[in-house]
C-alpha positions as CSV (number, residue, x, y, z in Angstrom):
1,X,5.6,-17.9,-9.2
2,X,3.4,-15.5,-10.8
3,X,5.4,-13.0,-13.3
4,X,6.4,-9.6,-11.7
5,X,5.1,-6.2,-12.6
6,X,7.6,-3.1,-12.6
7,X,6.4,-0.3,-10.9
8,X,8.7,2.7,-11.4
9,X,9.0,6.1,-9.1
10,X,7.3,9.0,-11.0
11,X,8.5,12.5,-10.9
12,X,5.2,14.0,-9.5
13,X,2.4,12.4,-8.0
14,X,-1.0,14.0,-7.9
15,X,-3.6,13.4,-5.3
16,X,-4.8,10.0,-4.5
17,X,-8.1,8.6,-5.9
18,X,-9.9,7.8,-2.6
19,X,-12.5,5.2,-3.1
20,X,-11.4,1.6,-1.9
21,X,-11.0,1.0,1.8
22,X,-9.9,-2.5,2.7
23,X,-11.5,-3.6,6.2
24,X,-9.4,-6.7,5.8
25,X,-6.5,-7.3,5.6
26,X,-5.0,-4.7,7.8
27,X,-1.5,-4.1,9.5
28,X,-2.4,-6.3,12.2
29,X,-3.9,-9.4,10.1
30,X,-2.1,-12.9,10.6
31,X,-3.7,-15.6,7.9
32,X,-2.5,-19.0,8.0
33,X,-2.1,-20.8,4.5
34,X,-4.5,-23.5,3.5
35,X,-7.0,-21.8,5.5
36,X,-10.0,-19.8,4.1
37,X,-9.3,-15.8,4.5
38,X,-11.8,-13.0,3.8
39,X,-11.0,-9.7,1.7
40,X,-13.3,-7.0,2.4
41,X,-13.7,-3.6,1.8
42,X,-16.5,-0.7,1.6
43,X,-16.7,2.7,0.2
44,X,-15.0,5.6,2.2
45,X,-17.7,8.0,0.6
46,X,-15.6,10.4,-1.3
47,X,-15.6,10.2,-5.0
48,X,-15.1,8.3,-7.1
49,X,-17.5,5.9,-5.6
50,X,-17.3,2.1,-5.8
51,X,-19.8,2.1,-8.4
52,X,-17.1,4.4,-10.7
53,X,-14.2,1.5,-9.8
54,X,-16.5,-1.1,-10.6
55,X,-15.5,-4.9,-11.7
56,X,-11.4,-5.2,-10.6
57,X,-9.1,-7.9,-10.5
58,X,-8.1,-8.9,-7.2
59,X,-4.5,-10.6,-6.4
60,X,-2.2,-11.1,-3.3
61,X,1.3,-9.1,-4.0
62,X,4.8,-8.7,-2.4
63,X,7.2,-6.3,-3.1
64,X,8.4,-2.6,-2.4
65,X,7.5,1.0,-3.8
66,X,9.4,0.3,-6.7
67,X,8.9,-3.3,-8.1
68,X,6.3,-6.1,-7.1
69,X,5.7,-9.5,-8.1
70,X,1.7,-11.0,-7.9
71,X,2.2,-14.4,-6.1
72,X,-1.0,-15.4,-6.0
73,X,-4.2,-14.2,-8.4
74,X,-7.6,-14.4,-6.2
75,X,-10.3,-13.6,-8.8
76,X,-10.4,-12.4,-12.4
77,X,-13.2,-10.0,-11.7
78,X,-15.7,-8.8,-8.9
79,X,-17.4,-5.8,-8.6
80,X,-16.6,-4.0,-5.8
81,X,-19.7,-1.7,-5.8
82,X,-22.2,-4.8,-5.7
83,X,-19.9,-7.1,-3.6
84,X,-18.1,-6.0,-0.5
85,X,-16.0,-9.7,0.4
86,X,-14.1,-12.2,-1.2
87,X,-13.6,-15.5,0.2
88,X,-10.2,-17.3,-1.1
89,X,-7.4,-20.0,0.5
90,X,-3.9,-18.7,0.5
91,X,-1.7,-20.9,-0.9
92,X,1.3,-21.7,1.1
93,X,3.6,-22.5,-1.5
94,X,3.4,-19.0,-3.1
95,X,6.1,-17.9,-0.6
96,X,7.4,-17.6,2.9
97,X,6.2,-16.7,6.4
98,X,6.1,-12.8,7.5
99,X,4.6,-9.7,7.0
100,X,5.2,-9.4,3.1
101,X,1.7,-9.5,1.5
102,X,-0.5,-7.0,0.3
103,X,-3.8,-7.3,-1.6
104,X,-4.1,-5.6,-4.8
105,X,-7.2,-4.1,-6.8
106,X,-7.2,-3.3,-10.4
107,X,-10.4,-2.0,-11.9
108,X,-11.3,-3.1,-15.2
109,X,-13.4,-0.5,-16.2
110,X,-12.5,2.9,-14.4
111,X,-9.8,5.0,-15.7
112,X,-8.3,7.9,-13.7
113,X,-9.9,10.9,-14.6
114,X,-6.5,12.6,-15.0
115,X,-5.0,9.9,-17.2
116,X,-8.0,7.7,-18.9
117,X,-5.3,5.7,-20.7
118,X,-4.7,3.4,-16.9
119,X,-6.8,1.6,-15.2
120,X,-7.3,2.6,-11.7
121,X,-5.4,0.9,-8.7
122,X,-5.7,0.1,-5.1
123,X,-4.0,-1.4,-2.3
124,X,-4.0,-3.3,1.3
125,X,-2.1,-2.9,3.8
126,X,0.8,-5.3,4.4
127,X,0.0,-8.6,6.6
128,X,1.0,-11.7,7.6
129,X,1.0,-14.9,6.8
130,X,1.9,-18.0,8.7
131,X,2.3,-21.3,8.0
132,X,4.0,-20.6,4.6
133,X,5.9,-23.5,3.0
134,X,7.4,-22.1,-0.1
135,X,10.4,-19.6,-0.7
136,X,11.1,-16.4,-2.3
137,X,12.7,-15.9,-5.5
138,X,16.0,-13.9,-5.6
139,X,13.8,-11.2,-7.4
140,X,11.3,-11.2,-4.7
141,X,13.6,-11.3,-2.1
142,X,15.4,-7.9,-3.4
143,X,11.7,-6.2,-3.5
144,X,10.7,-7.5,-0.1
145,X,14.3,-6.0,1.2
146,X,13.9,-3.0,-1.0
147,X,10.9,-2.1,1.0
148,X,12.4,-2.9,4.4
149,X,15.0,-0.4,3.7
150,X,12.6,2.2,2.4
151,X,10.3,2.0,5.7
152,X,13.3,2.4,8.1
153,X,14.9,5.3,5.6
154,X,10.9,6.9,6.2
155,X,10.9,6.3,9.7
156,X,14.3,7.8,10.8
157,X,13.5,10.5,8.2
158,X,10.5,11.4,10.4
159,X,12.8,11.2,13.5
160,X,14.9,13.6,12.6
161,X,12.9,16.2,11.3
162,X,11.3,15.9,15.0
163,X,14.5,15.9,16.6
164,X,15.6,19.0,14.6
165,X,12.0,20.7,15.3
166,X,12.7,20.5,19.3
167,X,16.2,21.4,19.0
168,X,15.3,24.9,17.1
169,X,12.5,25.4,19.5
170,X,14.6,25.1,22.5
171,X,16.8,28.9,21.1
172,X,13.4,30.6,21.3
173,X,11.9,32.3,24.1
174,X,10.6,30.1,27.2
175,X,7.0,30.9,26.1
176,X,7.6,30.3,22.3
177,X,9.3,26.9,23.2
178,X,6.3,25.6,25.2
179,X,4.3,26.5,21.6
180,X,6.5,25.6,19.1
181,X,8.0,22.4,21.1
182,X,4.3,21.0,21.3
183,X,3.3,21.9,17.8
184,X,6.5,20.0,16.3
185,X,6.0,17.1,18.7
186,X,2.4,17.0,17.2
187,X,3.6,17.3,14.0
188,X,6.4,14.7,14.1
189,X,3.9,12.1,15.8
190,X,1.6,12.4,12.9
191,X,4.5,11.9,10.7
192,X,5.7,9.2,12.5
193,X,2.4,7.6,12.6
194,X,1.7,8.2,8.8
195,X,5.4,6.1,7.9
196,X,4.0,3.2,10.4
197,X,0.6,3.0,9.6
198,X,-1.2,0.4,7.9
199,X,-4.7,0.4,8.1
200,X,-7.0,0.8,5.2
201,X,-6.1,0.9,1.5
202,X,-4.3,3.2,-0.2
203,X,-5.1,3.9,-4.0
204,X,-2.2,4.6,-6.4
205,X,-3.6,7.7,-9.0
206,X,-3.1,6.6,-12.8
207,X,-1.9,10.0,-13.8
208,X,1.3,8.6,-11.9
209,X,1.7,5.6,-14.3
210,X,3.1,5.6,-17.5
211,X,3.9,2.6,-19.7
212,X,7.6,0.9,-20.3
213,X,8.0,-1.9,-23.0
214,X,4.4,-2.6,-22.8
215,X,4.4,-2.8,-18.8
216,X,2.1,-0.4,-16.6
217,X,4.5,1.1,-13.9
218,X,2.8,3.0,-11.3
219,X,4.1,4.9,-7.8
220,X,3.8,2.6,-4.9
221,X,1.8,3.7,-1.9
222,X,3.7,4.4,1.2
223,X,0.9,2.8,3.1
224,X,2.6,-0.5,2.4
225,X,5.9,0.2,4.2
């Protein structure tokens, strides 16, 4: 296995950079190990552009919001502004079957405007691997378990908020119940969708990065739940 990268939850997060939108893999993607697969992306039309993001390291990771491990390097450097896809062969020995994997982009030249000491990062959604022959280390299993528990907690919180809003609405007048209930349901649905959605990419702002014992740390996107 490759070395781990510790990512610690920062106290405050600035608005995420919007630039790398991953079109493959997405949450519904299932790739077979040992067969050529394609990672693809596009510019979402929001600043900064892919030209700003520029040359980047691309790798396969597993992990949670608070800790991640690189399991396979894809390419040491590719210019995201002049290339729109990479073909690679997933290594079956790097892990187990399941929806545990995601692609991480690390810019080699672009720095977060809010914190130029660190490179910009972007993530795909989690996707499924089949035909895997390896086993995860104890640390990787702990990270994956933490990610699953975090995702369940988020979904439960969203459902509880929706239920609470609906209960509150029933105590108002009938006309208010209809308006408030509709609004609450829409809000709850949006929250639940955000908690479970995995399409596209989420870029971690470098203002959320700090450094611990020389290791870069960042907030892991909720998009990966």
